N, C-alpha and C positions, 0 to 999 in steps of 0.2 A: 836096142832098147836099154834104157838105163835101169840099173839094179838098185833097189832100196831094201834095206834090212830094217825090220821092225823088232825091237827088243823090249818086251814088256811081260811082266808076270801075269797079266790079266788076259785070258783068251778073248774076252769081249773087246777089249781095246785093240788087240792084234787084228781081230776080224774086221772091226770098223775101219781101222787104218788100211788094212789090205784092200778092202773093197773100194775105198776112196782112191788109193794109189793105182790100183789096177784099172779103175775107170778113167784115170788120167794117163793111161798107157805106160805105166811103169811095171817092170818085172819085180815081184816081191819075194822076199824070204822072211821067215819068222824065227825068233828065238825066245824061249820062255824065261830066260834069265841071262845075266851078264856074261857068265862063263860060256854058255852055249853061243852067245852072240860073238864073243871073241874067237871061239873056235870056228864059227862060220866065216869070220873075216880072214882068218888064217888060210882057209880053203879058197875063198873067192872074195876079194875086197870089193865091197859095193861102192856105188857112186854116192850114196847118201844113207844115213842111219837116223832113225827116230828111236830114241832110247828113253825109257821111263826113268825119271829122276830118283824114284824111291823103289828099290827092289830089295828083297832079302839078300843077305850075304855081300852084295856089291851094288852100290848105288850108281846112278847115271854118271856122275862126275868121275868116280873111280873107273868106270868103264871107259870113259873118254881118255882119261890119263893113260890107261893100259893100251888102248887102241893106238894112241899117238906114238907109242914106243915101238909098235910093230912095223915091219917092212911094208911100206905103202900106206901106213896108218895115218899119214898126214894128208892124204888125198880126199877121203870122203867128207862131205859136208855133214855135220852132226848137229841134230836138234835134240835137246833134252826136253822131254815132255813132263811137265809138273802138274800136280793136282791143285796147287795153290801158289800164289805169288809169294816167294820167300827170298828176300834180298840176299841173305847169306848164302843160300843154296844156289841162287842164280850167279852170284859172284864166284863161288867155288867152281861151278860148272864151266864158266867162261875161262877162269884161271887154268883149268885142266885141259882146255882146248876146244870146248864146244863152240860151234859157230853161231848158234841161236838157241832161244828158249821158246817153248809153246805151251800154253795152258790147256788142261783138260777141263771140261769136255771140249772137243773140237768137232767140226763138221767139214763137209767138202769145201765150203767157201773159205774157212779159216786155213785148212791145210793147203788149198790151192794158192792162197795168198803167200803163205810161208814158203812154199816151193818156188814160187815166182820170185820172191825177195832174195832167195839164195841162188837164183840162176839155175835151177834144177829141171825146168820144164822138159818133159820127154820130147825127143825128136820125132 
């Protein structure tokens, strides 16, 4: 079963994402901030990560940049989840190594399409 890490400071967003992903047969883990997310990756590198683009202390692009420096950090597919379409933020996230961007709010249909686009569908 593929492992997906959800990194978001909103417990509601984490809960929605977790329910969708678990319904799609992914094993999930959660982190409430970027530092906790990086610590989780150091313990067990997931197959994919959905990370909030704007969090206190470290944003999604900075998270991706740090992740990509870690051993095995080049392997997870990373989607930065943003509240609004921001060209500069999108460009920065991609420059830091994000695989894709997804806008909030999202639902099962949107997340399933994103997962499929990235070749992440659970086995």
